[in-house]
N, C-alpha and C positions, 0 to 999 in steps of 0.2 A: 489522538483521534480515531477510537477503535483502537484500545490499549492492550486487548488477549490478554493469555495468559501470564506472559512473561516478555521483555526485552533485551538484545541485547547490549545495549546501551550502558558502558561505564561512566556516569556522572562524577566529578568531581568537580571543588570540594560540593560539602553535601547538603551546602545552605540555598534551597532550594525548595518549591513548595511546588508536588505535584497532583497534576488531576486528570483522571482516567476515564473516558467514557466507552462505552460496549455495550452493543445491543444485546450479547450474549451474557445472560447474566449469571451462566457458571464458568463460564470464561473471568468475569471480573468477579467471581468469587472465590476464585483460584488466585488472581492478583491480589484482593485484598487479604486474604487469610494465609497463604503460603509463600507466594515471593514480596509480601507484603512493604511493599515501595511505593504503595499512593498514600498521599496527604488526603485525597477526596476522591472515590470512587462511584460513576454517576451510570446508572443501567440506562441508557437510551439510546437515540440514532445521532448520527454525526450528518442527519438530513431535517433535525429539529434545532434551527440554530440558538432557541433560548434556554435550550440544553445546557450552556454554561453560559457565565457572566458573556457578554460584550467587551470587543478593544482590553482585553485584562492580561493577558498574556504573554511574555516574551517569545516565546517558542509553539507553534504547534504543528505537533508530529505524526504521521499520518504513515504506517506501513504496513503494507500491501491489504488494502483498506478500500479504496477506491472504488477496485476494479468489481464489488462483490456488491458497488451503492446500484440502484437502480435512481439512473438521475445522477448523476456524479456533479454536473455541474452546481446543483446545489450547494452539497456539501464541499465542493471547493468552495464559494460563492462564502460561506461559513466560516472556512478556515480566516480568509480572510478578515472577517468581520470580528471574528475571535482572538484576532491576533491585536497587540498593542502597537502603536503607531513607532515604526520601525523595528516591530516586529520581525521573526525570522517565520516559514515554513517548511520545515524537510519535509519532503514524502519519497517513501519509495514505492514503485509499483510496475506489474510488468507493461515492458517494451508492447503496445499494440502493433507497433509494425515488426513484429520478431517471429518466428514459426513457431514458438513455444506460445505465443499468446493466442494465435489462430488457429491452431488446435482446440486448445480451453475455449474457445469462445463455440467450435462448430463442435465438438462434443457432449454428451450428457454428465450430470451431473456425479450420477455412478460412477460413470469411467474415473473421475477425478478423486472418488474415493477410492476406489480400487488400485488408482497409481500411486496415493499417498499410503499406504498403507502393503503393498506388495512390492512396489520400486522403492519410494523412500522410507519403508521399514516403520509403518507409525501404524501399528494397530489398533490405535483408539479413531483414527482417521473417521472423521464423519459424525462420530459422537454425541453428546451435548459438552459444550466446551469445547471442541477440539475442529480443529481445520481439517479437510477445506469445507466452507460456507460456498453457497450458489454464487456463481457470477452473473455478470452483466458486461462488462467489458465497453461503457459508453463511448460510442465517439469520439467526446471529448474529450479524453485519455490520449488521444492520438497525438502525436509528436508535433505535427502543425497543429491541430486544433490547441494542443494545452499551450502552447507558446502564444498564437491567437488569444489565446483566454490572458494569460498573462500580460499582452500586451494592452488590453483594453482594460484592465485594472490598475495598468502602472508599477506592476509589480515588478522590482528589477531580479534579475536571473541572475546570481552570483556562484552558482554550481549546477551544471546539467550533464551528467555521465551516463555513460552504456557499463552496464555489471553483466560479464558475463560467467551467469551463475554456476555453468556446471565445468567450469574451466579447471577445478580443483579436484572434482569426483573423478577418481581412478576405478576401473573394474571393466568387466565385460558389459554389464548393463549398461552401463553409464559409455560408454562405447559404441553400443546398437544405437540409443538416444541420440549422441550425435549425426550418427551415419542417419539417420531418420532425419534429422531436422536436417542438415546437408543436403539430402534430398529433396525435402521438400522446400529447400531454396532455391535449386536448381529450376523446380515446378513453377514455381511464380517467377523466373525469369530476374530474382536477385531482390526482387521487391521486397520478399518479408527476409531479416534477418537470423541468421541460425547462433551467432553469438553476441550480439546486444540483447540479452533476453529479459534482462530488467533495465528499470532508470533510477537513477538517485537525481532527485531535483534541490535548490535550497533557492527560497527566494525570499524577498525583503517587502515588506508593504512600506508604500509610503508611510511619511512622517505626519502628511498630514489627510489620509486616507477615511474615509467615512465611514461609517458603519450601518 
């Protein structure tokens, strides 16, 4: 759900059927023709419930997509509707209660493009088919709100973990980033985390879930 140009997952064995949905037709075409791991590629929005069949997927996977959706609860509802009974929903997303996400919410998109190009070293950042994309970071993506959503839909939380995204990144520029994040955490009186940058979540849809 929001498949982009590629992913880091290695699925084995290979007897599965993979459908990718993405609103960015340039990224999806790269996924189809270069990465070439999709059985079906659909240009469409994760906010459109009927973009793929309902109740058919053993696994719905979404990585760093929901923060770019204006009205993310609709997408979350769709993930539940697309999953087969007892199916899994796996999500990776920024932690809305982190320093990194707070800064992302309060800076313009052009600043994100600059950071991707000159801090993360991606010269194509912001071009068609390349991240970063405009962000919304809907309140439903906060930790408490997400857990309340899961409870309201009878979703079982199988895994919920924080990711320190910058832990393995060395060098002076990342040391400066970490120092800045610690400073903002201090200014927030500890309300914002400087280490739990991202979240990994694995949910299971109830056996008798309704579409």
